KEKOL-549740 format. One line per 4 residues: number of its first residue (from 1); for each residue x, y, z negated of N, C-alpha, C. Coordinates in steps of 0.1 Angstrom, whole numbers, plus 5000, padded with zeros to 4 digits. Last residue first. Layout:
! residues N
NUM	X:Y:Z:X:Y:Z:X:Y:Z ~ ... $
! end
This chain:
! residues 385
385	2522:6922:5202:2509:6917:5207:2509:6904:5214 ~ 2548:6929:5198:2541:6920:5188:2527:6916:5192 ~ 2554:6946:5218:2561:6934:5218:2554:6924:5208 ~ 2539:6969:5211:2536:6962:5223:2541:6947:5223 $
381	2554:6977:5189:2540:6974:5187:2535:6965:5199 ~ 2579:6982:5201:2577:6971:5191:2564:6967:5189 ~ 2573:7004:5217:2577:6991:5223:2575:6980:5213 ~ 2564:7025:5199:2555:7020:5210:2560:7006:5215 $
377	2587:7026:5182:2574:7023:5177:2564:7018:5188 ~ 2608:7031:5200:2609:7020:5192:2594:7016:5187 ~ 2600:7055:5214:2603:7044:5222:2603:7030:5213 ~ 2596:7073:5192:2586:7070:5202:2588:7057:5209 $
373	2622:7073:5180:2610:7069:5173:2599:7065:5182 ~ 2637:7083:5201:2640:7070:5197:2629:7066:5189 ~ 2624:7109:5204:2625:7100:5215:2628:7086:5210 ~ 2631:7119:5178:2616:7117:5182:2616:7108:5194 $
369	2659:7123:5180:2653:7114:5170:2639:7110:5174 ~ 2662:7142:5200:2668:7128:5201:2661:7118:5192 ~ 2649:7164:5188:2644:7158:5200:2649:7144:5202 ~ 2667:7168:5167:2653:7164:5164:2647:7157:5176 $
365	2690:7175:5180:2689:7162:5173:2675:7158:5169 ~ 2680:7199:5191:2684:7189:5200:2684:7175:5193 ~ 2676:7215:5168:2664:7211:5176:2668:7199:5185 ~ 2698:7202:5141:2694:7210:5153:2682:7205:5159 $
361	2698:7204:5105:2696:7196:5118:2693:7205:5129 ~ 2701:7215:5081:2706:7222:5092:2706:7215:5105 ~ 2691:7196:5064:2683:7208:5065:2688:7217:5076 ~ 2693:7162:5075:2698:7175:5070:2690:7187:5072 $
357	2662:7143:5073:2673:7148:5080:2680:7159:5072 ~ 2645:7120:5064:2651:7131:5055:2663:7136:5062 ~ 2617:7100:5067:2627:7108:5075:2631:7120:5067 ~ 2604:7068:5062:2607:7081:5056:2618:7088:5064 $
353	2578:7049:5071:2591:7052:5075:2593:7066:5070 ~ 2557:7026:5052:2561:7040:5056:2575:7042:5059 ~ 2550:7002:5041:2545:7006:5055:2548:7020:5059 ~ 2562:6998:5016:2562:6988:5026:2558:6992:5040 $
349	2580:7027:5005:2570:7018:5004:2569:7009:5016 ~ 2596:7042:5025:2590:7048:5014:2578:7040:5011 ~ 2628:7034:5041:2614:7031:5037:2609:7040:5026 ~ 2647:7054:5065:2646:7047:5052:2631:7044:5049 $
345	2669:7057:5093:2657:7061:5085:2656:7051:5074 ~ 2691:7064:5118:2690:7059:5105:2677:7065:5098 ~ 2694:7055:5152:2687:7065:5143:2686:7058:5129 ~ 2703:7038:5172:2711:7049:5168:2705:7059:5160 $
341	2690:7014:5177:2689:7025:5187:2697:7037:5184 ~ 2694:7001:5154:2700:6995:5165:2700:7005:5176 ~ 2677:7017:5137:2692:7017:5135:2699:7011:5147 ~ 2653:7010:5148:2657:7024:5149:2672:7024:5147 $
337	2651:6982:5140:2652:6986:5154:2657:7001:5156 ~ 2650:6986:5112:2662:6979:5118:2663:6983:5132 ~ 2626:6999:5109:2638:7006:5104:2650:6999:5111 ~ 2608:6980:5120:2610:6992:5128:2623:7000:5123 $
333	2609:6962:5099:2614:6957:5113:2617:6970:5121 ~ 2597:6976:5079:2611:6973:5077:2617:6968:5091 ~ 2570:6983:5077:2579:6992:5084:2593:6987:5086 ~ 2540:6963:5084:2553:6965:5076:2563:6973:5085 $
329	2513:6983:5099:2520:6970:5095:2533:6973:5089 ~ 2505:7008:5105:2495:6997:5102:2501:6984:5099 ~ 2525:7034:5090:2522:7024:5100:2511:7015:5095 ~ 2533:7067:5083:2526:7055:5079:2522:7046:5090 $
325	2560:7085:5080:2552:7080:5091:2546:7067:5086 ~ 2569:7114:5062:2566:7100:5062:2557:7096:5073 ~ 2595:7138:5056:2584:7133:5064:2582:7118:5063 ~ 2608:7165:5048:2606:7153:5040:2592:7147:5046 $
321	2612:7192:5056:2620:7181:5062:2620:7168:5054 ~ 2580:7202:5049:2593:7206:5051:2600:7194:5059 ~ 2560:7174:5038:2562:7189:5039:2577:7192:5041 ~ 2538:7149:5050:2550:7154:5043:2549:7169:5043 $
317	2529:7126:5078:2526:7135:5067:2539:7139:5060 ~ 2512:7109:5102:2525:7116:5099:2522:7126:5089 ~ 2495:7078:5104:2496:7091:5099:2510:7096:5099 ~ 2495:7054:5118:2483:7057:5112:2483:7072:5108 $
313	2509:7038:5146:2510:7050:5137:2497:7054:5131 ~ 2504:7019:5165:2509:7014:5151:2509:7026:5141 ~ 2498:7031:5189:2487:7024:5181:2492:7021:5167 ~ 2506:7064:5198:2511:7050:5194:2502:7043:5185 $
309	2497:7089:5203:2491:7078:5211:2496:7064:5208 ~ 2511:7104:5183:2497:7102:5182:2491:7091:5191 ~ 2538:7108:5188:2534:7095:5181:2519:7093:5180 ~ 2541:7132:5201:2546:7120:5207:2541:7107:5201 $
305	2528:7150:5185:2525:7150:5199:2529:7137:5205 ~ 2538:7146:5160:2524:7144:5161:2521:7143:5176 ~ 2566:7151:5165:2562:7138:5160:2547:7136:5163 ~ 2564:7179:5172:2569:7169:5181:2565:7155:5177 $
301	2554:7190:5149:2547:7191:5160:2551:7181:5171 ~ 2575:7184:5130:2562:7179:5128:2553:7179:5141 ~ 2596:7199:5141:2597:7184:5140:2583:7178:5139 ~ 2586:7225:5139:2589:7220:5152:2589:7205:5152 $
297	2584:7227:5111:2572:7229:5120:2574:7223:5133 ~ 2612:7224:5104:2601:7214:5099:2589:7215:5108 ~ 2623:7246:5116:2627:7233:5120:2617:7222:5116 ~ 2611:7266:5099:2609:7266:5113:2612:7252:5119 $
293	2620:7259:5074:2605:7258:5077:2603:7258:5092 ~ 2647:7263:5077:2642:7250:5074:2627:7249:5078 ~ 2648:7291:5081:2651:7282:5093:2647:7268:5090 ~ 2640:7299:5056:2631:7302:5068:2634:7292:5079 $
289	2663:7292:5043:2650:7285:5040:2640:7287:5051 ~ 2681:7311:5054:2683:7296:5056:2671:7289:5053 ~ 2669:7335:5045:2672:7332:5060:2673:7317:5063 ~ 2672:7333:5018:2659:7333:5024:2660:7329:5039 $
285	2696:7312:5003:2693:7325:5009:2680:7323:5017 ~ 2700:7285:4993:2690:7293:4987:2687:7307:4994 ~ 2722:7273:5007:2707:7269:5010:2698:7279:5004 ~ 2746:7284:5000:2743:7282:5015:2728:7279:5017 $
281	2747:7284:4973:2750:7297:4981:2747:7296:4996 ~ 2743:7258:4968:2732:7267:4965:2735:7280:4973 ~ 2768:7247:4975:2757:7242:4981:2745:7253:4980 ~ 2786:7261:4958:2787:7263:4973:2775:7258:4980 $
277	2776:7252:4933:2777:7267:4937:2777:7269:4952 ~ 2780:7225:4934:2767:7230:4932:2767:7245:4937 ~ 2808:7222:4936:2799:7216:4946:2786:7223:4946 ~ 2816:7234:4912:2820:7240:4925:2812:7235:4936 $
273	2805:7216:4894:2800:7231:4894:2804:7237:4906 ~ 2819:7193:4898:2805:7194:4901:2800:7208:4902 ~ 2845:7202:4890:2843:7198:4904:2828:7198:4908 ~ 2841:7209:4863:2845:7219:4872:2843:7215:4887 $
269	2809:7193:4853:2824:7194:4854:2828:7205:4863 ~ 2783:7188:4847:2787:7201:4850:2802:7203:4849 ~ 2789:7159:4828:2779:7168:4833:2784:7182:4835 ~ 2805:7140:4816:2809:7145:4829:2800:7156:4834 $
265	2793:7136:4791:2807:7136:4792:2811:7144:4805 ~ 2766:7153:4778:2770:7145:4788:2785:7147:4791 ~ 2739:7156:4753:2752:7160:4759:2755:7150:4771 ~ 2720:7169:4724:2721:7162:4737:2735:7165:4744 $
261	2724:7181:4700:2712:7174:4702:2712:7166:4715 ~ 2748:7195:4697:2748:7181:4692:2735:7174:4694 ~ 2735:7226:4698:2747:7219:4698:2744:7205:4691 ~ 2700:7224:4710:2712:7231:4704:2724:7222:4703 $
257	2672:7225:4721:2684:7218:4726:2696:7226:4722 ~ 2655:7243:4708:2654:7229:4706:2667:7221:4710 ~ 2660:7268:4718:2660:7266:4703:2659:7252:4699 ~ 2654:7266:4745:2667:7266:4741:2670:7264:4726 $
253	2628:7269:4750:2632:7255:4748:2647:7255:4743 ~ 2624:7295:4757:2620:7291:4743:2624:7277:4740 ~ 2631:7297:4784:2640:7302:4774:2637:7297:4760 ~ 2626:7267:4803:2622:7280:4799:2630:7284:4786 $
249	2649:7247:4822:2639:7249:4812:2637:7263:4809 ~ 2663:7221:4842:2660:7235:4841:2649:7237:4831 ~ 2687:7197:4845:2674:7199:4840:2673:7215:4837 ~ 2705:7181:4871:2703:7193:4862:2688:7193:4857 $
245	2734:7162:4884:2720:7164:4882:2717:7176:4872 ~ 2757:7149:4907:2754:7159:4897:2738:7160:4897 ~ 2781:7137:4928:2771:7133:4919:2769:7144:4908 ~ 2782:7152:4960:2789:7151:4948:2779:7148:4937 $
241	2762:7157:4979:2769:7143:4979:2778:7141:4967 ~ 2754:7183:4974:2759:7179:4987:2765:7166:4988 ~ 2743:7187:4949:2758:7188:4950:2763:7184:4964 ~ 2716:7186:4951:2721:7197:4943:2736:7198:4946 $
237	2702:7165:4963:2707:7176:4972:2715:7186:4965 ~ 2701:7148:4935:2702:7146:4949:2709:7156:4957 ~ 2685:7169:4913:2697:7161:4914:2698:7160:4930 ~ 2663:7182:4887:2669:7183:4900:2682:7174:4900 $
233	2633:7192:4869:2646:7183:4871:2650:7183:4885 ~ 2620:7216:4849:2621:7211:4863:2634:7203:4863 ~ 2596:7227:4825:2609:7220:4828:2608:7215:4842 ~ 2574:7242:4827:2582:7244:4816:2595:7239:4818 $
229	2560:7257:4858:2565:7245:4849:2573:7250:4838 ~ 2536:7269:4873:2545:7275:4863:2550:7264:4853 ~ 2530:7271:4909:2529:7265:4896:2539:7271:4887 ~ 2526:7277:4936:2526:7287:4926:2524:7281:4912 $
225	2529:7258:4956:2516:7258:4949:2515:7268:4937 ~ 2555:7261:4964:2544:7262:4975:2531:7263:4968 ~ 2570:7255:4942:2567:7269:4945:2558:7271:4957 ~ 2575:7229:4941:2563:7234:4933:2560:7248:4936 $
221	2598:7225:4955:2585:7222:4962:2573:7228:4953 ~ 2623:7250:4955:2616:7239:4949:2603:7237:4954 ~ 2632:7268:4975:2641:7262:4966:2636:7250:4959 ~ 2615:7256:5005:2616:7265:4994:2626:7260:4985 $
217	2616:7236:5023:2615:7250:5028:2615:7260:5018 ~ 2619:7211:5011:2605:7215:5017:2604:7229:5023 ~ 2646:7212:5003:2641:7201:5012:2627:7204:5018 ~ 2657:7231:4986:2654:7234:5000:2648:7223:5009 $
213	2660:7217:4961:2671:7222:4968:2669:7224:4983 ~ 2636:7190:4957:2642:7203:4955:2654:7206:4964 ~ 2626:7164:4960:2620:7175:4968:2627:7188:4966 ~ 2640:7147:4943:2641:7145:4958:2636:7157:4966 $
209	2637:7159:4918:2649:7153:4922:2651:7150:4937 ~ 2617:7173:4906:2621:7178:4919:2634:7171:4923 ~ 2593:7168:4884:2604:7161:4889:2607:7165:4904 ~ 2581:7190:4860:2580:7187:4875:2594:7181:4879 $
205	2563:7192:4831:2576:7187:4837:2574:7183:4851 ~ 2547:7211:4809:2547:7207:4822:2561:7204:4828 ~ 2540:7202:4775:2549:7209:4785:2546:7203:4799 ~ 2508:7209:4759:2519:7199:4764:2527:7207:4774 $
201	2484:7220:4750:2497:7223:4744:2509:7214:4747 ~ 2461:7215:4762:2464:7206:4751:2478:7209:4745 ~ 2459:7235:4782:2447:7233:4773:2452:7225:4761 ~ 2483:7233:4796:2480:7246:4788:2469:7243:4778 $
197	2479:7208:4807:2491:7211:4799:2488:7223:4790 ~ 2456:7214:4823:2455:7204:4812:2467:7206:4802 ~ 2467:7231:4843:2457:7236:4833:2456:7226:4821 ~ 2485:7214:4856:2490:7226:4849:2480:7231:4839 $
193	2467:7195:4866:2478:7191:4857:2483:7203:4849 ~ 2452:7212:4882:2446:7204:4872:2456:7200:4861 ~ 2471:7218:4901:2466:7229:4893:2459:7223:4880 ~ 2473:7194:4914:2484:7199:4907:2481:7211:4898 $
189	2447:7189:4924:2453:7181:4914:2464:7187:4907 ~ 2443:7212:4942:2434:7209:4931:2440:7200:4920 ~ 2464:7207:4960:2465:7219:4951:2456:7217:4939 ~ 2477:7174:4960:2467:7184:4965:2468:7196:4955 $
185	2509:7160:4965:2498:7163:4957:2489:7175:4963 ~ 2518:7139:4993:2519:7152:4986:2507:7154:4977 ~ 2537:7110:4996:2524:7115:4994:2524:7128:4986 ~ 2557:7091:5003:2557:7106:5009:2543:7110:5008 $
181	2557:7068:4988:2551:7068:5002:2550:7082:5009 ~ 2570:7068:4964:2556:7063:4964:2549:7065:4978 ~ 2593:7080:4967:2593:7066:4967:2579:7060:4968 ~ 2580:7106:4967:2589:7102:4977:2589:7087:4978 $
177	2553:7125:4961:2558:7112:4957:2567:7107:4968 ~ 2556:7159:4955:2555:7149:4966:2561:7136:4960 ~ 2556:7167:4929:2548:7174:4938:2546:7166:4951 ~ 2555:7145:4902:2562:7149:4914:2552:7156:4923 $
173	2552:7151:4866:2546:7149:4879:2556:7152:4890 ~ 2543:7147:4833:2555:7147:4842:2550:7143:4856 ~ 2532:7163:4805:2528:7157:4817:2539:7158:4827 ~ 2540:7159:4770:2542:7165:4783:2534:7157:4794 $
169	2531:7151:4745:2542:7160:4746:2543:7167:4759 ~ 2502:7142:4730:2508:7143:4744:2519:7155:4743 ~ 2488:7141:4707:2500:7133:4708:2507:7134:4721 ~ 2463:7151:4700:2474:7157:4695:2487:7150:4697 $
165	2447:7134:4715:2445:7134:4700:2457:7140:4694 ~ 2431:7138:4745:2443:7141:4738:2440:7142:4723 ~ 2420:7123:4775:2419:7127:4761:2431:7128:4754 ~ 2414:7135:4807:2425:7130:4798:2422:7134:4783 $
161	2398:7146:4825:2392:7137:4816:2401:7132:4805 ~ 2414:7160:4842:2404:7167:4834:2399:7159:4823 ~ 2426:7137:4854:2434:7146:4846:2425:7154:4837 ~ 2406:7126:4868:2413:7118:4858:2421:7127:4849 $
157	2401:7146:4886:2390:7142:4876:2397:7135:4865 ~ 2422:7146:4903:2420:7158:4894:2411:7154:4883 ~ 2443:7125:4915:2429:7124:4909:2427:7135:4899 ~ 2468:7123:4924:2459:7131:4932:2444:7129:4928 $
153	2474:7091:4909:2479:7104:4915:2468:7110:4924 ~ 2460:7080:4878:2460:7079:4893:2465:7093:4898 ~ 2483:7079:4850:2470:7083:4856:2471:7081:4871 ~ 2498:7061:4825:2499:7064:4839:2485:7067:4844 $
149	2518:7069:4796:2505:7065:4801:2504:7069:4816 ~ 2542:7060:4772:2540:7065:4786:2526:7060:4790 ~ 2552:7047:4749:2547:7061:4748:2544:7068:4762 ~ 2565:7023:4748:2550:7023:4748:2544:7037:4749 $
145	2589:7012:4770:2586:7021:4760:2571:7024:4760 ~ 2582:6977:4778:2587:6990:4781:2584:6999:4769 ~ 2590:6943:4772:2582:6954:4768:2589:6968:4771 ~ 2608:6930:4801:2601:6929:4788:2593:6942:4785 $
141	2618:6931:4826:2626:6938:4815:2618:6938:4802 ~ 2604:6921:4847:2615:6913:4842:2622:6919:4830 ~ 2592:6950:4863:2592:6935:4862:2605:6930:4857 ~ 2592:6977:4868:2591:6972:4855:2594:6957:4853 $
137	2591:6981:4895:2602:6986:4888:2604:6981:4873 ~ 2567:6970:4902:2579:6964:4907:2591:6969:4900 ~ 2548:6988:4891:2550:6975:4884:2564:6968:4889 ~ 2553:7022:4886:2553:7011:4896:2556:6998:4890 $
133	2556:7048:4875:2543:7041:4875:2542:7031:4886 ~ 2581:7056:4851:2577:7053:4865:2565:7045:4866 ~ 2588:7056:4825:2580:7067:4830:2575:7065:4844 ~ 2604:7034:4823:2591:7033:4816:2581:7044:4821 $
129	2625:7044:4837:2619:7032:4842:2604:7031:4836 ~ 2632:7064:4818:2628:7068:4832:2621:7056:4839 ~ 2641:7047:4797:2630:7057:4795:2624:7061:4809 ~ 2661:7031:4809:2649:7025:4802:2638:7035:4801 $
125	2669:7042:4843:2672:7040:4829:2660:7035:4822 ~ 2659:7047:4868:2660:7033:4864:2667:7031:4850 ~ 2633:7071:4878:2646:7067:4876:2646:7052:4871 ~ 2608:7079:4886:2615:7088:4879:2629:7084:4875 $
121	2580:7077:4908:2594:7072:4905:2602:7082:4899 ~ 2545:7067:4909:2557:7077:4907:2570:7069:4906 ~ 2524:7050:4909:2533:7050:4922:2543:7061:4921 ~ 2506:7070:4886:2508:7057:4893:2515:7058:4906 $
117	2523:7093:4865:2512:7089:4875:2517:7076:4882 ~ 2524:7102:4830:2529:7103:4844:2519:7096:4853 ~ 2526:7117:4798:2517:7113:4809:2524:7113:4822 ~ 2540:7108:4769:2543:7115:4781:2533:7109:4791 $
113	2538:7111:4733:2533:7105:4745:2537:7114:4758 ~ 2548:7124:4709:2555:7111:4715:2551:7108:4729 ~ 2558:7156:4695:2548:7146:4699:2555:7135:4707 ~ 2574:7178:4691:2572:7169:4680:2561:7158:4682 $
109	2581:7195:4711:2567:7194:4707:2564:7187:4694 ~ 2609:7191:4713:2603:7205:4712:2589:7204:4706 ~ 2612:7163:4715:2618:7170:4704:2611:7184:4702 ~ 2598:7158:4739:2594:7151:4727:2600:7159:4715 $
105	2612:7174:4757:2598:7176:4755:2593:7170:4742 ~ 2638:7164:4756:2636:7178:4752:2621:7180:4749 ~ 2635:7137:4765:2639:7140:4752:2636:7154:4747 ~ 2626:7143:4791:2618:7135:4782:2622:7138:4768 $
101	2648:7157:4802:2634:7163:4801:2625:7156:4791 ~ 2668:7137:4801:2669:7150:4792:2656:7157:4791 ~ 2658:7120:4819:2660:7115:4805:2661:7128:4796 ~ 2659:7134:4841:2646:7131:4837:2647:7126:4822 $
97	2687:7136:4844:2680:7149:4843:2666:7146:4838 ~ 2693:7108:4847:2697:7115:4836:2690:7129:4833 ~ 2680:7105:4873:2675:7097:4861:2680:7104:4848 ~ 2696:7121:4888:2683:7124:4887:2677:7117:4875 $
93	2729:7127:4874:2719:7121:4883:2706:7126:4879 ~ 2745:7139:4855:2752:7134:4867:2742:7127:4877 ~ 2740:7173:4842:2743:7159:4839:2748:7152:4853 ~ 2734:7204:4826:2739:7196:4838:2743:7182:4833 $
89	2707:7224:4820:2716:7215:4814:2720:7205:4825 ~ 2699:7259:4822:2702:7246:4829:2710:7237:4820 ~ 2674:7283:4816:2685:7276:4812:2686:7263:4821 ~ 2650:7296:4828:2661:7304:4822:2674:7297:4819 $
85	2625:7300:4853:2632:7292:4843:2645:7298:4839 ~ 2613:7309:4875:2610:7316:4862:2616:7308:4851 ~ 2637:7310:4903:2626:7304:4894:2623:7314:4883 ~ 2661:7317:4916:2648:7318:4923:2636:7313:4916 $
81	2680:7312:4894:2677:7324:4899:2664:7326:4907 ~ 2688:7287:4885:2676:7292:4879:2671:7305:4886 ~ 2710:7284:4903:2700:7273:4902:2687:7279:4896 ~ 2728:7305:4897:2723:7303:4910:2710:7294:4911 $
77	2732:7300:4870:2726:7313:4874:2720:7311:4888 ~ 2745:7275:4871:2733:7276:4864:2725:7289:4868 ~ 2769:7283:4885:2760:7273:4890:2746:7274:4885 ~ 2780:7300:4865:2776:7305:4878:2766:7296:4886 $
73	2784:7281:4845:2775:7292:4842:2770:7298:4856 ~ 2803:7265:4856:2790:7259:4852:2780:7270:4850 ~ 2826:7280:4860:2818:7276:4872:2805:7270:4869 ~ 2835:7282:4833:2829:7293:4840:2821:7290:4852 $
69	2833:7263:4807:2834:7260:4821:2827:7272:4829 ~ 2848:7260:4775:2839:7268:4784:2842:7264:4799 ~ 2848:7227:4760:2854:7240:4764:2845:7248:4774 ~ 2835:7204:4757:2841:7210:4745:2846:7224:4747 $
65	2829:7193:4781:2820:7203:4776:2824:7208:4762 ~ 2859:7185:4799:2848:7182:4790:2840:7194:4785 ~ 2875:7188:4820:2880:7194:4807:2870:7190:4796 ~ 2887:7179:4852:2878:7176:4841:2884:7182:4828 $
61	2903:7190:4872:2892:7182:4876:2881:7181:4864 ~ 2918:7221:4883:2916:7211:4873:2903:7204:4875 ~ 2931:7228:4910:2932:7235:4896:2930:7225:4885 ~ 2927:7215:4933:2940:7220:4931:2942:7227:4917 $
57	2900:7210:4932:2908:7199:4930:2923:7203:4927 ~ 2890:7235:4940:2889:7231:4926:2898:7219:4923 ~ 2894:7233:4967:2900:7244:4960:2901:7241:4945 ~ 2878:7212:4974:2893:7211:4976:2900:7222:4968 $
53	2853:7223:4969:2858:7211:4961:2873:7210:4962 ~ 2852:7243:4987:2851:7247:4973:2856:7235:4965 ~ 2854:7229:5011:2864:7239:5008:2864:7242:4993 ~ 2830:7214:5011:2843:7207:5011:2854:7217:5007 $
49	2812:7235:5012:2812:7227:5000:2826:7219:5000 ~ 2817:7246:5038:2818:7254:5026:2819:7247:5013 ~ 2813:7223:5055:2827:7230:5054:2828:7239:5040 ~ 2798:7193:5046:2796:7207:5049:2809:7215:5047 $
45	2799:7163:5048:2811:7171:5047:2808:7186:5051 ~ 2768:7158:5064:2781:7152:5058:2792:7162:5059 ~ 2741:7180:5055:2747:7171:5063:2761:7166:5056 ~ 2730:7193:5035:2737:7202:5045:2745:7193:5054 $
41	2720:7174:5020:2710:7183:5025:2717:7194:5035 ~ 2725:7146:5011:2734:7154:5019:2725:7165:5027 ~ 2702:7135:4998:2714:7140:4991:2722:7150:5000 ~ 2681:7121:5009:2679:7135:5005:2690:7140:4997 $
37	2695:7095:5012:2682:7097:5006:2681:7111:5000 ~ 2717:7101:5028:2720:7096:5015:2707:7096:5006 ~ 2703:7110:5051:2710:7119:5044:2713:7115:5029 ~ 2685:7098:5070:2684:7094:5056:2691:7104:5047 $
33	2692:7104:5096:2679:7110:5091:2675:7104:5077 ~ 2718:7106:5114:2715:7102:5100:2704:7110:5095 ~ 2724:7091:5145:2718:7102:5138:2714:7099:5124 ~ 2755:7074:5149:2741:7073:5146:2737:7087:5141 $
29	2781:7059:5169:2775:7070:5162:2761:7068:5160 ~ 2807:7034:5166:2794:7037:5171:2788:7049:5162 ~ 2831:7024:5157:2831:7037:5164:2818:7041:5170 ~ 2830:7003:5140:2832:7000:5154:2832:7012:5163 $
25	2823:7014:5115:2837:7009:5117:2840:7006:5131 ~ 2803:7044:5125:2805:7031:5118:2820:7026:5121 ~ 2795:7077:5118:2802:7068:5127:2805:7056:5118 ~ 2769:7102:5118:2778:7093:5111:2784:7083:5121 $
21	2757:7135:5121:2762:7123:5127:2771:7115:5119 ~ 2751:7159:5109:2739:7149:5111:2744:7136:5116 ~ 2782:7166:5097:2769:7171:5100:2759:7160:5099 ~ 2800:7137:5099:2801:7151:5100:2788:7157:5105 $
17	2817:7108:5087:2805:7115:5090:2808:7130:5091 ~ 2828:7073:5087:2830:7088:5086:2817:7095:5090 ~ 2819:7047:5083:2833:7051:5080:2836:7065:5080 ~ 2794:7027:5071:2798:7041:5077:2812:7044:5073 $
13	2784:6997:5080:2794:7004:5072:2798:7015:5078 ~ 2756:6976:5079:2763:6988:5085:2773:6994:5075 ~ 2732:6959:5074:2745:6955:5079:2752:6967:5086 ~ 2718:6973:5043:2718:6971:5058:2732:6966:5063 $
9	2715:6956:5012:2722:6966:5020:2719:6962:5035 ~ 2697:6955:4986:2696:6948:4998:2702:6958:5009 ~ 2715:6956:4955:2710:6963:4967:2708:6953:4979 ~ 2726:6941:4935:2715:6949:4932:2708:6957:4943 $
5	2747:6920:4931:2738:6922:4943:2725:6929:4940 ~ 2777:6933:4917:2764:6928:4915:2754:6930:4927 ~ 2808:6925:4932:2798:6936:4930:2785:6929:4928 ~ 2825:6905:4939:2829:6913:4928:2818:6924:4923 $
1	2826:6871:4949:2819:6884:4950:2823:6892:4937 $
! end
């Protein structure tokens, strides 16, 4: 063996993909409602993004951030355009974006503590693993960074009661906990987080690594709740499969992240910038986002109509095209059966099926997916009796 066994891989090798459909080595096709875990937001090989990358491949691939990268500025302007944020720092992943956010918050405020939430997920580097509120992510690594504190998610009272002795640099929160089970924050809770930050002089960091770039029908999920974050992190869908992450921040933070304070060898490369620009030019127009909302509403109605009679289904939840189906027993067997029937889905905790179709999925593809889900969930539950 030559690769560390850090993944429990499914017995599937995808050889090609186009749009919502992927094909394995044996020529069998699948509806891909995983999208690389909310990465391929325009499906596989979206023409506009593929064309932009190919064009840049014929020019230059890498020059380093020692030099001006005009495409990076264009990508940053597109990314911050629909927000009240002013600057972007480009890196290579969501974990790196969250690392940058943690560093910036601590350096800007001069404080050490970051408040996060139980069942959160912020990455697997040492700082972002420490920020993550899940024991299973922490196990085996010894003492974590001691400057993180976890509060219960969706508990506004716990936020109101948070004591601060002048040490809290930031509160970091997901609007929807993806890895934590597709659990959406309530408006009361999210507003409490925002108000607490204002009260104690802490920065509000919103982790939009999975929820951003149109996934919920808006550029970023926090915009559904009219929040005013100081920092927003992004990755996954940002480059349509090209590895790229970004941290966005307000103008006053630029005085803290100056030359030499942070950096990334590959962040915002000409290739990454081309992918980001083409992706955002496609997703951020209002007409496209309205289409996402319409598809999401249709998908949700179909799921609720078809799955409500299924005994194993406890709840269908989520926002936009980020949907969780909570079951009354372990979901992994259903994930395998769905794959066998031609639908790819992913877990969000032990009892939740997570569905993350491309944002340009068709109604016909939604209908096909719902039919497979209905048949598998109803049949498998009956078979287990």
